[in-house]
C-alpha positions, 0 to 999 in steps of 0.5 A: 492480481486482483484479490479478495479480502479473505485472501489478503487477510489469510496472506497476511496471517501467513506472513506472505507479503507483497510489496504494493497494495492498491485498496480501493473502491466506494465501500470504505469499510473493507479498506479501513479493515486492511488498513488496520491489519497492516498498520497493527500487525506486520510490525512489532511495536519496537519495529514500528518506531523506524519502519512504519510510515503513515501518510496522507493523501492531501499532504504528500505527493507521488515523490514523497511516497516514493522517497519513503518507499525506497528506504530500507528497513533498520532492524526489521524485515520490512518497511511499511508505508501506508497512504491514508485517503490515497485518492487525494494525492494528486500526482498518484499517477507519477508512482508508475515508476515505483511500481514498476521496480518496487522494493521487496523489503518495503510494503506500500498500502495505498488506501484509495477510498470512496471511488474505484482507480481506473483499471485501464491506467498504467499504475493499476496494471503495473500494481495488478502485476507486482502486487495486490489490487483490491476493489471494495 
């Protein structure tokens, strides 16, 4: 579903998590703020060691992202996988297989900056159906 910045923040404060988030747009300010919240407020310091993964778009492909996203959390309620600069993932459209059946114990956050992700693509439609699509 397409939602606003304030809606996402309110959900996170209520601990209402969706399995996949696409944060995209030409304005990186709100994307960075939300990314910071995902990074610092979902897991405690002890839980982060095993359950939080931060990846960078130019260093990974869709297969690697899916491998991290399919892991189960250890001694925590959720596994958090953040992909910063997701616009640099060359095979990002391949994430559609994960978006069809995302793990409920994983929170996958795609920070797609400086441009909008094409909403006509299958991946965007799957994310809107199963998770959160945010445009900044």
